[in-house]
PyMOL Python script that loads the backbone (N, CA, C, O; Angstrom):
from pymol import cmd

cmd.read_pdbstr("""\
ATOM      1  N   MET A   1      -1.090  11.763  -3.713  1.00  0.00           N
ATOM      2  CA  MET A   1      -1.375  10.270  -3.553  1.00  0.00           C
ATOM      3  C   MET A   1      -1.532   9.349  -4.779  1.00  0.00           C
ATOM      4  O   MET A   1      -1.099   8.208  -4.934  1.00  0.00           O
ATOM      5  N   ASN A   2      -2.402  10.278  -5.782  1.00  0.00           N
ATOM      6  CA  ASN A   2      -3.168   9.381  -6.939  1.00  0.00           C
ATOM      7  C   ASN A   2      -1.904   9.468  -8.000  1.00  0.00           C
ATOM      8  O   ASN A   2      -1.962   8.562  -8.832  1.00  0.00           O
ATOM      9  N   LYS A   3      -0.658  10.444  -8.174  1.00  0.00           N
ATOM     10  CA  LYS A   3       0.493  10.577  -8.970  1.00  0.00           C
ATOM     11  C   LYS A   3       1.384   9.228  -8.889  1.00  0.00           C
ATOM     12  O   LYS A   3       1.993   8.833  -9.884  1.00  0.00           O
ATOM     13  N   ILE A   4       1.423   8.627  -7.807  1.00  0.00           N
ATOM     14  CA  ILE A   4       2.200   7.298  -7.709  1.00  0.00           C
ATOM     15  C   ILE A   4       1.853   6.520  -8.775  1.00  0.00           C
ATOM     16  O   ILE A   4       2.780   5.977  -9.375  1.00  0.00           O
ATOM     17  N   GLY A   5       0.939   6.371  -9.084  1.00  0.00           N
ATOM     18  CA  GLY A   5       0.644   5.437 -10.451  1.00  0.00           C
ATOM     19  C   GLY A   5       0.796   5.904 -11.786  1.00  0.00           C
ATOM     20  O   GLY A   5       1.246   5.154 -12.652  1.00  0.00           O
ATOM     21  N   GLU A   6       0.426   7.201 -12.055  1.00  0.00           N
ATOM     22  CA  GLU A   6       1.105   7.734 -13.254  1.00  0.00           C
ATOM     23  C   GLU A   6       2.968   7.876 -13.457  1.00  0.00           C
ATOM     24  O   GLU A   6       3.743   7.847 -14.413  1.00  0.00           O
ATOM     25  N   ARG A   7       3.077   8.024 -12.069  1.00  0.00           N
ATOM     26  CA  ARG A   7       4.639   8.085 -12.252  1.00  0.00           C
ATOM     27  C   ARG A   7       5.086   6.633 -12.481  1.00  0.00           C
ATOM     28  O   ARG A   7       5.951   6.323 -13.300  1.00  0.00           O
ATOM     29  N   ILE A   8       4.500   5.864 -11.778  1.00  0.00           N
ATOM     30  CA  ILE A   8       4.952   4.363 -12.265  1.00  0.00           C
ATOM     31  C   ILE A   8       4.892   4.150 -13.462  1.00  0.00           C
ATOM     32  O   ILE A   8       5.994   3.894 -13.947  1.00  0.00           O
ATOM     33  N   LYS A   9       3.793   4.145 -14.384  1.00  0.00           N
ATOM     34  CA  LYS A   9       3.241   3.988 -15.499  1.00  0.00           C
ATOM     35  C   LYS A   9       4.206   5.155 -16.598  1.00  0.00           C
ATOM     36  O   LYS A   9       4.466   4.948 -17.783  1.00  0.00           O
ATOM     37  N   LYS A  10       4.525   6.148 -15.931  1.00  0.00           N
ATOM     38  CA  LYS A  10       5.514   6.427 -16.923  1.00  0.00           C
ATOM     39  C   LYS A  10       6.691   6.058 -16.703  1.00  0.00           C
ATOM     40  O   LYS A  10       7.337   6.147 -17.747  1.00  0.00           O
ATOM     41  N   LYS A  11       7.366   5.643 -15.762  1.00  0.00           N
ATOM     42  CA  LYS A  11       9.003   4.791 -15.611  1.00  0.00           C
ATOM     43  C   LYS A  11       9.024   3.887 -16.408  1.00  0.00           C
ATOM     44  O   LYS A  11       9.973   3.737 -17.177  1.00  0.00           O
ATOM     45  N   ARG A  12       7.771   2.941 -16.382  1.00  0.00           N
ATOM     46  CA  ARG A  12       7.635   1.449 -16.655  1.00  0.00           C
ATOM     47  C   ARG A  12       7.804   1.666 -18.599  1.00  0.00           C
ATOM     48  O   ARG A  12       8.522   0.955 -19.302  1.00  0.00           O
ATOM     49  N   GLU A  13       6.771   3.035 -19.191  1.00  0.00           N
ATOM     50  CA  GLU A  13       6.977   2.897 -20.348  1.00  0.00           C
ATOM     51  C   GLU A  13       8.258   3.564 -20.941  1.00  0.00           C
ATOM     52  O   GLU A  13       8.637   3.310 -22.084  1.00  0.00           O
ATOM     53  N   LEU A  14       8.989   4.538 -20.003  1.00  0.00           N
ATOM     54  CA  LEU A  14      10.417   4.946 -20.549  1.00  0.00           C
ATOM     55  C   LEU A  14      11.212   3.790 -20.870  1.00  0.00           C
ATOM     56  O   LEU A  14      11.843   3.663 -21.919  1.00  0.00           O
ATOM     57  N   LEU A  15      11.152   2.795 -19.757  1.00  0.00           N
ATOM     58  CA  LEU A  15      12.001   1.212 -19.853  1.00  0.00           C
ATOM     59  C   LEU A  15      11.511   0.631 -21.122  1.00  0.00           C
ATOM     60  O   LEU A  15      12.370  -0.017 -21.719  1.00  0.00           O
ATOM     61  N   ASN A  16      10.475   0.690 -21.625  1.00  0.00           N
ATOM     62  CA  ASN A  16       9.819  -0.170 -22.746  1.00  0.00           C
ATOM     63  C   ASN A  16       9.389  -1.534 -22.050  1.00  0.00           C
ATOM     64  O   ASN A  16       9.562  -2.534 -22.746  1.00  0.00           O
ATOM     65  N   LEU A  17       8.824  -1.737 -20.707  1.00  0.00           N
ATOM     66  CA  LEU A  17       8.377  -2.812 -20.139  1.00  0.00           C
ATOM     67  C   LEU A  17       7.202  -2.730 -20.268  1.00  0.00           C
ATOM     68  O   LEU A  17       6.689  -1.615 -20.184  1.00  0.00           O
ATOM     69  N   ASN A  18       6.462  -3.791 -20.494  1.00  0.00           N
ATOM     70  CA  ASN A  18       5.108  -3.960 -20.729  1.00  0.00           C
ATOM     71  C   ASN A  18       4.746  -4.228 -19.241  1.00  0.00           C
ATOM     72  O   ASN A  18       5.542  -4.583 -18.371  1.00  0.00           O
ATOM     73  N   LEU A  19       3.416  -3.999 -19.090  1.00  0.00           N
ATOM     74  CA  LEU A  19       2.874  -4.314 -17.518  1.00  0.00           C
ATOM     75  C   LEU A  19       2.983  -5.758 -17.020  1.00  0.00           C
ATOM     76  O   LEU A  19       3.301  -6.055 -15.868  1.00  0.00           O
ATOM     77  N   ASN A  20       2.665  -6.701 -18.073  1.00  0.00           N
ATOM     78  CA  ASN A  20       2.969  -8.156 -17.464  1.00  0.00           C
ATOM     79  C   ASN A  20       4.320  -8.369 -16.897  1.00  0.00           C
ATOM     80  O   ASN A  20       4.562  -9.042 -15.896  1.00  0.00           O
ATOM     81  N   THR A  21       5.382  -7.584 -17.800  1.00  0.00           N
ATOM     82  CA  THR A  21       7.099  -8.118 -17.446  1.00  0.00           C
ATOM     83  C   THR A  21       7.141  -7.616 -16.111  1.00  0.00           C
ATOM     84  O   THR A  21       7.472  -8.291 -15.137  1.00  0.00           O
ATOM     85  N   LEU A  22       6.714  -6.114 -16.081  1.00  0.00           N
ATOM     86  CA  LEU A  22       7.038  -5.516 -14.633  1.00  0.00           C
ATOM     87  C   LEU A  22       6.489  -6.444 -13.311  1.00  0.00           C
ATOM     88  O   LEU A  22       7.080  -6.943 -12.352  1.00  0.00           O
ATOM     89  N   ALA A  23       4.944  -6.423 -13.777  1.00  0.00           N
ATOM     90  CA  ALA A  23       4.088  -7.412 -12.627  1.00  0.00           C
ATOM     91  C   ALA A  23       5.033  -8.607 -12.486  1.00  0.00           C
ATOM     92  O   ALA A  23       5.580  -8.596 -11.384  1.00  0.00           O
ATOM     93  N   GLU A  24       5.359  -9.538 -13.189  1.00  0.00           N
ATOM     94  CA  GLU A  24       5.707 -10.444 -13.096  1.00  0.00           C
ATOM     95  C   GLU A  24       7.444 -10.196 -12.020  1.00  0.00           C
ATOM     96  O   GLU A  24       7.730 -10.863 -11.025  1.00  0.00           O
ATOM     97  N   LYS A  25       8.239  -9.168 -12.584  1.00  0.00           N
ATOM     98  CA  LYS A  25       9.280  -8.864 -12.050  1.00  0.00           C
ATOM     99  C   LYS A  25       8.990  -8.589 -10.469  1.00  0.00           C
ATOM    100  O   LYS A  25       9.695  -9.158  -9.636  1.00  0.00           O
ATOM    101  N   VAL A  26       8.277  -7.988 -10.195  1.00  0.00           N
ATOM    102  CA  VAL A  26       7.553  -7.526  -8.763  1.00  0.00           C
ATOM    103  C   VAL A  26       7.137  -8.410  -7.971  1.00  0.00           C
ATOM    104  O   VAL A  26       7.211  -8.353  -6.744  1.00  0.00           O
ATOM    105  N   GLY A  27       6.630  -9.367  -8.680  1.00  0.00           N
ATOM    106  CA  GLY A  27       5.758 -10.665  -7.885  1.00  0.00           C
ATOM    107  C   GLY A  27       4.204 -10.359  -7.489  1.00  0.00           C
ATOM    108  O   GLY A  27       3.588 -10.987  -6.627  1.00  0.00           O
ATOM    109  N   ILE A  28       3.768  -9.465  -8.137  1.00  0.00           N
ATOM    110  CA  ILE A  28       2.024  -9.067  -8.326  1.00  0.00           C
ATOM    111  C   ILE A  28       1.505  -9.549  -9.597  1.00  0.00           C
ATOM    112  O   ILE A  28       2.218  -9.896 -10.539  1.00  0.00           O
ATOM    113  N   SER A  29       0.223  -9.557  -9.583  1.00  0.00           N
ATOM    114  CA  SER A  29      -0.356  -9.708 -10.684  1.00  0.00           C
ATOM    115  C   SER A  29      -0.376  -8.550 -11.664  1.00  0.00           C
ATOM    116  O   SER A  29      -0.281  -7.418 -11.192  1.00  0.00           O
ATOM    117  N   SER A  30      -0.493  -8.713 -13.020  1.00  0.00           N
ATOM    118  CA  SER A  30      -0.635  -7.492 -13.746  1.00  0.00           C
ATOM    119  C   SER A  30      -2.101  -6.909 -13.724  1.00  0.00           C
ATOM    120  O   SER A  30      -2.235  -5.824 -14.290  1.00  0.00           O
ATOM    121  N   SER A  31      -3.147  -7.441 -13.187  1.00  0.00           N
ATOM    122  CA  SER A  31      -3.882  -6.978 -12.622  1.00  0.00           C
ATOM    123  C   SER A  31      -3.687  -5.499 -11.560  1.00  0.00           C
ATOM    124  O   SER A  31      -3.846  -4.281 -11.631  1.00  0.00           O
ATOM    125  N   ALA A  32      -3.235  -6.554 -10.571  1.00  0.00           N
ATOM    126  CA  ALA A  32      -2.976  -5.340  -9.532  1.00  0.00           C
ATOM    127  C   ALA A  32      -1.911  -4.196  -9.776  1.00  0.00           C
ATOM    128  O   ALA A  32      -1.849  -3.127  -9.169  1.00  0.00           O
ATOM    129  N   LEU A  33      -1.048  -4.663 -10.837  1.00  0.00           N
ATOM    130  CA  LEU A  33      -0.342  -3.353 -11.249  1.00  0.00           C
ATOM    131  C   LEU A  33      -0.918  -2.284 -11.988  1.00  0.00           C
ATOM    132  O   LEU A  33      -0.578  -1.108 -11.862  1.00  0.00           O
ATOM    133  N   SER A  34      -1.909  -2.761 -12.863  1.00  0.00           N
ATOM    134  CA  SER A  34      -2.659  -1.967 -13.427  1.00  0.00           C
ATOM    135  C   SER A  34      -3.698  -1.026 -12.347  1.00  0.00           C
ATOM    136  O   SER A  34      -3.845   0.145 -12.699  1.00  0.00           O
ATOM    137  N   GLN A  35      -4.190  -1.321 -11.473  1.00  0.00           N
ATOM    138  CA  GLN A  35      -5.073  -1.095 -10.608  1.00  0.00           C
ATOM    139  C   GLN A  35      -3.746  -0.092  -9.846  1.00  0.00           C
ATOM    140  O   GLN A  35      -4.295   0.942  -9.464  1.00  0.00           O
ATOM    141  N   ILE A  36      -2.806  -0.063  -9.635  1.00  0.00           N
ATOM    142  CA  ILE A  36      -1.891   0.573  -9.039  1.00  0.00           C
ATOM    143  C   ILE A  36      -1.578   1.643  -9.678  1.00  0.00           C
ATOM    144  O   ILE A  36      -1.505   2.789  -9.235  1.00  0.00           O
ATOM    145  N   GLU A  37      -1.368   1.216 -10.866  1.00  0.00           N
ATOM    146  CA  GLU A  37      -1.343   2.551 -12.188  1.00  0.00           C
ATOM    147  C   GLU A  37      -2.217   3.439 -12.211  1.00  0.00           C
ATOM    148  O   GLU A  37      -1.865   4.617 -12.270  1.00  0.00           O
ATOM    149  N   LYS A  38      -3.648   3.063 -12.166  1.00  0.00           N
ATOM    150  CA  LYS A  38      -4.629   4.067 -12.527  1.00  0.00           C
ATOM    151  C   LYS A  38      -5.103   4.223 -11.258  1.00  0.00           C
ATOM    152  O   LYS A  38      -6.313   4.446 -11.226  1.00  0.00           O
ATOM    153  N   SER A  39      -4.522   4.177 -10.143  1.00  0.00           N
ATOM    154  CA  SER A  39      -4.603   4.675  -8.599  1.00  0.00           C
ATOM    155  C   SER A  39      -5.972   4.172  -8.158  1.00  0.00           C
ATOM    156  O   SER A  39      -6.795   4.966  -7.701  1.00  0.00           O
ATOM    157  N   LYS A  40      -6.199   3.053  -8.267  1.00  0.00           N
ATOM    158  CA  LYS A  40      -7.544   2.619  -8.002  1.00  0.00           C
ATOM    159  C   LYS A  40      -7.548   1.525  -6.619  1.00  0.00           C
ATOM    160  O   LYS A  40      -8.501   1.060  -5.993  1.00  0.00           O
ATOM    161  N   SER A  41      -5.716   1.296  -6.402  1.00  0.00           N
ATOM    162  CA  SER A  41      -5.274   0.713  -5.515  1.00  0.00           C
ATOM    163  C   SER A  41      -4.201   1.245  -5.207  1.00  0.00           C
ATOM    164  O   SER A  41      -3.753   2.081  -5.992  1.00  0.00           O
ATOM    165  N   PHE A  42      -3.288   0.864  -3.707  1.00  0.00           N
ATOM    166  CA  PHE A  42      -2.249   1.705  -3.242  1.00  0.00           C
ATOM    167  C   PHE A  42      -1.316   0.662  -3.000  1.00  0.00           C
ATOM    168  O   PHE A  42      -1.857  -0.137  -2.235  1.00  0.00           O
ATOM    169  N   PRO A  43      -0.108   0.276  -3.310  1.00  0.00           N
ATOM    170  CA  PRO A  43       1.175  -0.819  -2.883  1.00  0.00           C
ATOM    171  C   PRO A  43       1.448  -0.607  -1.872  1.00  0.00           C
ATOM    172  O   PRO A  43       1.619   0.517  -1.400  1.00  0.00           O
ATOM    173  N   SER A  44       1.555  -1.687  -1.290  1.00  0.00           N
ATOM    174  CA  SER A  44       2.394  -1.844   0.189  1.00  0.00           C
ATOM    175  C   SER A  44       3.587  -1.063   0.008  1.00  0.00           C
ATOM    176  O   SER A  44       3.999  -0.688  -1.090  1.00  0.00           O
ATOM    177  N   ILE A  45       4.173  -0.810   1.205  1.00  0.00           N
ATOM    178  CA  ILE A  45       5.669  -0.175   1.112  1.00  0.00           C
ATOM    179  C   ILE A  45       6.768  -1.300   0.414  1.00  0.00           C
ATOM    180  O   ILE A  45       7.721  -1.009  -0.309  1.00  0.00           O
ATOM    181  N   PHE A  46       6.335  -2.696   0.859  1.00  0.00           N
ATOM    182  CA  PHE A  46       7.460  -3.792   0.174  1.00  0.00           C
ATOM    183  C   PHE A  46       7.116  -3.727  -1.332  1.00  0.00           C
ATOM    184  O   PHE A  46       8.156  -3.642  -1.986  1.00  0.00           O
ATOM    185  N   THR A  47       6.013  -3.737  -2.094  1.00  0.00           N
ATOM    186  CA  THR A  47       5.559  -3.709  -3.409  1.00  0.00           C
ATOM    187  C   THR A  47       6.025  -1.943  -4.141  1.00  0.00           C
ATOM    188  O   THR A  47       6.317  -1.538  -5.266  1.00  0.00           O
ATOM    189  N   LEU A  48       5.919  -1.489  -3.167  1.00  0.00           N
ATOM    190  CA  LEU A  48       6.516   0.130  -3.718  1.00  0.00           C
ATOM    191  C   LEU A  48       7.991  -0.035  -4.080  1.00  0.00           C
ATOM    192  O   LEU A  48       8.542   0.164  -5.163  1.00  0.00           O
ATOM    193  N   LYS A  49       8.485  -0.436  -2.946  1.00  0.00           N
ATOM    194  CA  LYS A  49      10.093  -0.842  -2.910  1.00  0.00           C
ATOM    195  C   LYS A  49      10.596  -1.404  -3.978  1.00  0.00           C
ATOM    196  O   LYS A  49      11.553  -0.951  -4.605  1.00  0.00           O
ATOM    197  N   SER A  50       9.851  -2.643  -4.304  1.00  0.00           N
ATOM    198  CA  SER A  50      10.052  -3.712  -5.188  1.00  0.00           C
ATOM    199  C   SER A  50       9.879  -2.744  -6.937  1.00  0.00           C
ATOM    200  O   SER A  50      10.679  -2.950  -7.850  1.00  0.00           O
ATOM    201  N   ILE A  51       9.118  -2.099  -7.015  1.00  0.00           N
ATOM    202  CA  ILE A  51       8.560  -1.595  -8.111  1.00  0.00           C
ATOM    203  C   ILE A  51       9.673  -0.940  -8.497  1.00  0.00           C
ATOM    204  O   ILE A  51      10.324  -1.329  -9.466  1.00  0.00           O
ATOM    205  N   ALA A  52      10.086   0.359  -7.621  1.00  0.00           N
ATOM    206  CA  ALA A  52      11.190   1.165  -7.761  1.00  0.00           C
ATOM    207  C   ALA A  52      12.265   0.238  -7.923  1.00  0.00           C
ATOM    208  O   ALA A  52      12.834   0.410  -9.001  1.00  0.00           O
ATOM    209  N   GLU A  53      12.701  -0.604  -7.289  1.00  0.00           N
ATOM    210  CA  GLU A  53      14.087  -1.398  -8.101  1.00  0.00           C
ATOM    211  C   GLU A  53      13.816  -1.887  -9.216  1.00  0.00           C
ATOM    212  O   GLU A  53      14.824  -2.119  -9.883  1.00  0.00           O
ATOM    213  N   ASN A  54      12.795  -2.157  -9.729  1.00  0.00           N
ATOM    214  CA  ASN A  54      13.049  -2.940 -11.026  1.00  0.00           C
ATOM    215  C   ASN A  54      12.512  -1.617 -12.237  1.00  0.00           C
ATOM    216  O   ASN A  54      12.484  -1.980 -13.413  1.00  0.00           O
ATOM    217  N   LEU A  55      12.237  -0.613 -12.026  1.00  0.00           N
ATOM    218  CA  LEU A  55      12.269   0.900 -12.481  1.00  0.00           C
ATOM    219  C   LEU A  55      13.632   1.539 -12.337  1.00  0.00           C
ATOM    220  O   LEU A  55      13.812   2.606 -12.924  1.00  0.00           O
ATOM    221  N   TYR A  56      14.626   1.003 -11.615  1.00  0.00           N
ATOM    222  CA  TYR A  56      15.840   1.559 -11.503  1.00  0.00           C
ATOM    223  C   TYR A  56      15.699   2.792 -11.025  1.00  0.00           C
ATOM    224  O   TYR A  56      16.579   3.542 -11.447  1.00  0.00           O
ATOM    225  N   THR A  57      14.828   3.363 -10.209  1.00  0.00           N
ATOM    226  CA  THR A  57      14.740   4.394  -9.461  1.00  0.00           C
ATOM    227  C   THR A  57      14.303   4.210  -7.900  1.00  0.00           C
ATOM    228  O   THR A  57      14.385   3.108  -7.359  1.00  0.00           O
ATOM    229  N   SER A  58      13.824   5.391  -7.205  1.00  0.00           N
ATOM    230  CA  SER A  58      13.881   5.276  -5.771  1.00  0.00           C
ATOM    231  C   SER A  58      12.403   5.411  -5.177  1.00  0.00           C
ATOM    232  O   SER A  58      11.569   6.044  -5.824  1.00  0.00           O
ATOM    233  N   VAL A  59      12.148   4.966  -4.246  1.00  0.00           N
ATOM    234  CA  VAL A  59      10.678   5.178  -3.757  1.00  0.00           C
ATOM    235  C   VAL A  59      10.294   6.694  -3.980  1.00  0.00           C
ATOM    236  O   VAL A  59       9.472   7.243  -4.712  1.00  0.00           O
ATOM    237  N   GLY A  60      11.250   7.173  -3.024  1.00  0.00           N
ATOM    238  CA  GLY A  60      11.052   8.936  -3.311  1.00  0.00           C
ATOM    239  C   GLY A  60      10.914   9.402  -4.291  1.00  0.00           C
ATOM    240  O   GLY A  60      10.162  10.376  -4.257  1.00  0.00           O
ATOM    241  N   GLU A  61      11.452   9.067  -5.572  1.00  0.00           N
ATOM    242  CA  GLU A  61      10.979   9.580  -7.203  1.00  0.00           C
ATOM    243  C   GLU A  61       9.510   9.312  -7.150  1.00  0.00           C
ATOM    244  O   GLU A  61       8.697  10.208  -7.376  1.00  0.00           O
ATOM    245  N   LEU A  62       9.087   7.831  -6.791  1.00  0.00           N
ATOM    246  CA  LEU A  62       7.704   7.427  -7.261  1.00  0.00           C
ATOM    247  C   LEU A  62       6.725   8.186  -6.385  1.00  0.00           C
ATOM    248  O   LEU A  62       5.644   8.550  -6.848  1.00  0.00           O
ATOM    249  N   ILE A  63       7.030   8.400  -5.293  1.00  0.00           N
ATOM    250  CA  ILE A  63       6.156   9.125  -4.365  1.00  0.00           C
ATOM    251  C   ILE A  63       6.154  10.531  -4.526  1.00  0.00           C
ATOM    252  O   ILE A  63       5.412  11.225  -3.831  1.00  0.00           O
ATOM    253  N   GLY A  64       7.002  11.078  -5.475  1.00  0.00           N
ATOM    254  CA  GLY A  64       7.241  12.462  -5.665  1.00  0.00           C
ATOM    255  C   GLY A  64       7.770  13.532  -4.639  1.00  0.00           C
ATOM    256  O   GLY A  64       7.541  14.737  -4.533  1.00  0.00           O
ATOM    257  N   GLU A  65       8.557  12.666  -3.921  1.00  0.00           N
ATOM    258  CA  GLU A  65       9.350  13.931  -2.582  1.00  0.00           C
ATOM    259  C   GLU A  65      10.110  14.989  -3.182  1.00  0.00           C
ATOM    260  O   GLU A  65      10.286  16.039  -2.564  1.00  0.00           O
ATOM    261  N   ASN A  66      10.628  14.787  -4.460  1.00  0.00           N
ATOM    262  CA  ASN A  66      11.382  16.099  -5.024  1.00  0.00           C
ATOM    263  C   ASN A  66      10.363  17.343  -5.906  1.00  0.00           C
ATOM    264  O   ASN A  66      10.675  18.491  -6.221  1.00  0.00           O
ATOM    265  N   ASP A  67       9.105  16.616  -6.132  1.00  0.00           N
ATOM    266  CA  ASP A  67       7.980  17.781  -6.648  1.00  0.00           C
ATOM    267  C   ASP A  67       7.801  18.502  -5.827  1.00  0.00           C
ATOM    268  O   ASP A  67       7.893  19.644  -6.275  1.00  0.00           O
ATOM    269  N   SER A  68       7.497  18.482  -4.417  1.00  0.00           N
ATOM    270  CA  SER A  68       7.095  19.631  -3.511  1.00  0.00           C
ATOM    271  C   SER A  68       8.235  20.274  -3.325  1.00  0.00           C
ATOM    272  O   SER A  68       8.007  21.398  -2.877  1.00  0.00           O
ATOM    273  N   LEU A  69       9.636  20.006  -3.507  1.00  0.00           N
ATOM    274  CA  LEU A  69      10.629  20.926  -3.400  1.00  0.00           C
ATOM    275  C   LEU A  69      10.503  22.047  -4.820  1.00  0.00           C
ATOM    276  O   LEU A  69      10.583  23.270  -4.703  1.00  0.00           O
ATOM    277  N   SER A  70      10.340  21.484  -5.836  1.00  0.00           N
ATOM    278  CA  SER A  70       9.961  22.335  -7.245  1.00  0.00           C
ATOM    279  C   SER A  70       8.781  23.089  -7.049  1.00  0.00           C
ATOM    280  O   SER A  70       8.564  24.078  -7.750  1.00  0.00           O
ATOM    281  N   ASN A  71       8.088  22.765  -6.270  1.00  0.00           N
ATOM    282  CA  ASN A  71       6.626  23.167  -6.183  1.00  0.00           C
ATOM    283  C   ASN A  71       6.610  24.273  -5.232  1.00  0.00           C
ATOM    284  O   ASN A  71       5.699  25.101  -5.257  1.00  0.00           O
ATOM    285  N   ASN A  72       7.628  24.334  -4.344  1.00  0.00           N
ATOM    286  CA  ASN A  72       7.607  25.342  -3.117  1.00  0.00           C
ATOM    287  C   ASN A  72       9.152  25.588  -2.987  1.00  0.00           C
ATOM    288  O   ASN A  72       9.875  24.986  -2.193  1.00  0.00           O
ATOM    289  N   PRO A  73       9.472  26.339  -3.675  1.00  0.00           N
ATOM    290  CA  PRO A  73      11.477  26.876  -3.448  1.00  0.00           C
ATOM    291  C   PRO A  73      11.087  27.571  -2.530  1.00  0.00           C
ATOM    292  O   PRO A  73       9.974  28.045  -2.306  1.00  0.00           O
ATOM    293  N   VAL A  74      12.461  27.661  -1.739  1.00  0.00           N
ATOM    294  CA  VAL A  74      13.121  27.974  -0.552  1.00  0.00           C
ATOM    295  C   VAL A  74      13.253  29.583  -1.171  1.00  0.00           C
ATOM    296  O   VAL A  74      13.528  29.737  -2.361  1.00  0.00           O
ATOM    297  N   VAL A  75      13.038  30.743  -0.278  1.00  0.00           N
ATOM    298  CA  VAL A  75      13.047  32.244  -0.444  1.00  0.00           C
ATOM    299  C   VAL A  75      14.060  32.378   0.671  1.00  0.00           C
ATOM    300  O   VAL A  75      13.655  32.133   1.807  1.00  0.00           O
ATOM    301  N   THR A  76      15.282  32.721   0.507  1.00  0.00           N
ATOM    302  CA  THR A  76      16.380  33.386   1.455  1.00  0.00           C
ATOM    303  C   THR A  76      15.380  34.917   1.700  1.00  0.00           C
ATOM    304  O   THR A  76      14.448  35.425   1.077  1.00  0.00           O
ATOM    305  N   LYS A  77      16.111  35.264   2.882  1.00  0.00           N
ATOM    306  CA  LYS A  77      15.653  36.556   3.231  1.00  0.00           C
ATOM    307  C   LYS A  77      15.915  37.720   2.385  1.00  0.00           C
ATOM    308  O   LYS A  77      15.094  38.628   2.253  1.00  0.00           O
ATOM    309  N   LYS A  78      17.221  37.691   1.731  1.00  0.00           N
ATOM    310  CA  LYS A  78      17.816  38.439   0.940  1.00  0.00           C
ATOM    311  C   LYS A  78      16.827  38.731  -0.348  1.00  0.00           C
ATOM    312  O   LYS A  78      16.706  39.811  -0.925  1.00  0.00           O
ATOM    313  N   ASP A  79      16.034  37.281  -0.706  1.00  0.00           N
ATOM    314  CA  ASP A  79      15.483  37.338  -2.162  1.00  0.00           C
ATOM    315  C   ASP A  79      14.041  37.783  -1.996  1.00  0.00           C
ATOM    316  O   ASP A  79      13.214  37.876  -2.903  1.00  0.00           O
ATOM    317  N   GLN A  80      13.873  38.022  -0.820  1.00  0.00           N
ATOM    318  CA  GLN A  80      12.329  38.469  -0.720  1.00  0.00           C
ATOM    319  C   GLN A  80      12.086  39.955  -1.027  1.00  0.00           C
ATOM    320  O   GLN A  80      12.834  40.888  -0.736  1.00  0.00           O
ATOM    321  N   ILE A  81      10.819  40.011  -1.716  1.00  0.00           N
ATOM    322  CA  ILE A  81      10.468  40.935  -2.168  1.00  0.00           C
ATOM    323  C   ILE A  81       8.957  41.358  -1.581  1.00  0.00           C
ATOM    324  O   ILE A  81       7.979  40.621  -1.457  1.00  0.00           O
ATOM    325  N   TYR A  82       9.067  42.621  -1.298  1.00  0.00           N
ATOM    326  CA  TYR A  82       8.099  43.321  -0.037  1.00  0.00           C
ATOM    327  C   TYR A  82       7.430  44.179  -0.920  1.00  0.00           C
ATOM    328  O   TYR A  82       8.141  44.721  -1.766  1.00  0.00           O
ATOM    329  N   ARG A  83       6.268  44.424  -0.924  1.00  0.00           N
ATOM    330  CA  ARG A  83       5.197  44.984  -1.863  1.00  0.00           C
ATOM    331  C   ARG A  83       4.423  46.021  -1.026  1.00  0.00           C
ATOM    332  O   ARG A  83       4.023  45.617   0.065  1.00  0.00           O
ATOM    333  N   SER A  84       4.196  47.076  -1.309  1.00  0.00           N
ATOM    334  CA  SER A  84       3.086  47.995  -0.222  1.00  0.00           C
ATOM    335  C   SER A  84       1.828  47.597  -0.992  1.00  0.00           C
ATOM    336  O   SER A  84       1.790  47.267  -2.177  1.00  0.00           O
ATOM    337  N   LYS A  85       0.711  47.684  -0.062  1.00  0.00           N
ATOM    338  CA  LYS A  85      -0.378  47.541  -0.664  1.00  0.00           C
ATOM    339  C   LYS A  85      -1.233  49.016  -0.525  1.00  0.00           C
ATOM    340  O   LYS A  85      -2.345  49.136  -1.038  1.00  0.00           O
TER     341      LYS A  85
END
""", "prot")
cmd.dss("prot")
cmd.show_as("cartoon", "prot")
cmd.util.cbc("prot")
cmd.orient("prot")
């Protein structure tokens, strides 16, 4: 859960948005956005959706829904390797 803030900050910096600008667009204080980026607080789903929209991404991307797929690849039966002990 603490990576949400890191992802928000990374996306914000990639778009060359400063903290105050994004906070204003989202409708929260720059202090609140700073706390979210530092994982000291977590946004409501409505705030997270607004942040995602203003960063031109999805909520799923910010919460790392695709990360779990890359860290846990699906292995088909034919690709399994059995090792004897």
